[in-house]
N, C-alpha and C positions, 0 to 999 in steps of 0.2 A: 695438683688440682684434685679436689675431692670427687669421688665417684658419686653418682646419683644414688640416693638412699634406696635400698632394695635391689640394686642392679648387681650383677655378677659378671665379671669380665669374661669368664669361661663360657657364659651363656650369651651375654649381650654382644660380644665381639662377633661370634659366628652368625648371630641373628642379623647384625648390621650387614655383614658380607652377603648373606642370603637375600636380604631385602634389596641391596644394591644390585646384585646379580639379576634378580627378577625385573627390577625397574629399568635397568640399563637395557636388558634384552627386549622389554616390551616397548619402551619409549625412546631409547637411544641415550647415550651418555650425555650429550649436550643438553637434552631436554629435561634431565632429572636434576633436582636440587638436593642439597644436603637436608633441607627442611623436609622434603618428600620422603627421603630415606628415614629420617627420624620419626616421622609420622607413621610410616609403615611398621617400624620397630616398636613404637609406643614410648619413645623417650624424647626429651627436649632436644632441640637442634644442637645446642651447645654441648650436650653430652656426647655427641658423636666424636668430638675432638679429643675425648679421652681414649678413643680407640683408633683413630686415624688422623693424620695431620691435615688431610684435605681430600677432595673428591678424586684428584689425579692419583694419589697414593692408593686409594681404594680400588680404582680401575686397574692400576698396575698389579696390585696384590692378587686380584681375582684372576688376571691373565697369567701371572707368574705361577700361582698355585695350580691352575689348570695345566699349564705346560709341564711343570715338575711332576705332577701326578700322572700325566700321559706318558712321559719318558720313563718313569719308574715302572708303570704297568707294562709298557712295551719291553723293557729290559728283563722283566720276570718271565717272559714267554720261554717255552722250551726251545733250545736250539734245534735247527733243522739240518738235514744232510745235504741239501742241494738248493740251488737258487729258485727252482720252480716251487718247491715246498715252502721255502722262505717267503716267496711272493704270495702264495696262497694263504699263508699264516698272516701276513701283513694285511691283506684284503679283509679277512674275517675279523681280525683285531680292530682295524680302523672303523669298520662299520659298527660293530657291536659296542665298542667303547664309546664312540661319539653319539650313537643313538640314545644312550643313557644320560647324556649331558647336553641337551639342545641349547640351553641358555649359555653355557660356557663356550660352546662351539660358535654360536652366533657372535658373542662378544669378542672371542679370540680373532675372528676374521673381520668383523664389521667395525670394530672400534679401535683398531690399530692406529688409525689416522689421528685419534684424540690423545695419544700418548706423547709425552715430551720426547725430544730426540734421544735423551739418555735412556729413558724407559723403553722407548721403541727399540733401541739397539739391543737391550738385554732380552726382550721378548723375541725379537727377530732371531737372535742367536739360538735361543731354545727351539724355535720353529725350525731353523736350519738344521739343528741336530737331529730332529725327528725326520725331516725330509732326507737328510744324508743317510739315514738307516735304509730307507727305501732305495735311494740311488745306489748304495753299495750292493744291494740285492740285484738290481738291474745290471750293474757293471759286472758282477760275478756271473750272471746268466749270459751276458754278451760274450764274456771271455770263454765260457764253457760251450758256446755255440747254441745255447738253448733259446736265447732271446736275440731278436734282430732289431736293434735300436741304433739309430744314427746319433742321437744326442740324449744321453741318459738324464741330464738335468731337465730338459723339456718333457721327457717321458715321465719323470718323477712328478713334476707339477701337474701334468695332464691326468695321471692316475689319481693323485690326491683330489684334484678338482672333480673327477668323475665320482669318486667314492663319497665326497662331501655332498653330492647331489641327493643321496639317499635321505639325508637329514631334512630336506625340504618337503618330501612327499610321503615317506613311509609312515604308516599308522598301524599300530598293533591291531589285529583283528580285521585287517583289510583283505583284499583279494589274495595276496600272497603272504605266506609265512615268512618269518625272518630268515629261516634256513633257505627258502626258495629265492629270496632276494639276494642273499649272500652268494648263492650258487650262480645266479644270473650275472651278478657283478664280477664274480671270479671268471666266468666264461668270457665276458667282454674284456676284462683286463688281460687275461691270458692270450686271447686272440690278438689284441692290440700290440703285444710285445713279442709274440712268438715268431720264430723263423720258419 
């Protein structure tokens, strides 16, 4: 299939993903049409199919790229010597990484229900890998007697849910600096798991 005259795949492809990301985050996946995405990018609706087979593939790709980039960034953190330092590092990383990507975070959590079962399974496996990193920290801390946690899986999900709350209310230039917010959340997380 011929590409639209004047289009460049290395430019148009990312623009399509960026437009879809913004529209899905603003209106929800189900409410956005391929025609709306095309209009946002400034191409004919049929031209989108040169870059993606369908809207489902576009949603999956956005989520998959987000999770892959998250896992890669987390893996690049400096190793820590103990569970408490590792947990502190996780808290700071999670808040700062996700605050820079509000649309990606919104879609990653709110649009899972719109994935096909196969795509859902793949994204869920990547999410589980990230959650398992935190759960391993909590298990290590429990073994070392630093953390008092009855169920590390529930604690993992509770900590992530607490940290995700920052994305809904924090605004740069508000009453608290990002450093102060991060410290406050670290204090809450530390107290919630400490023995």
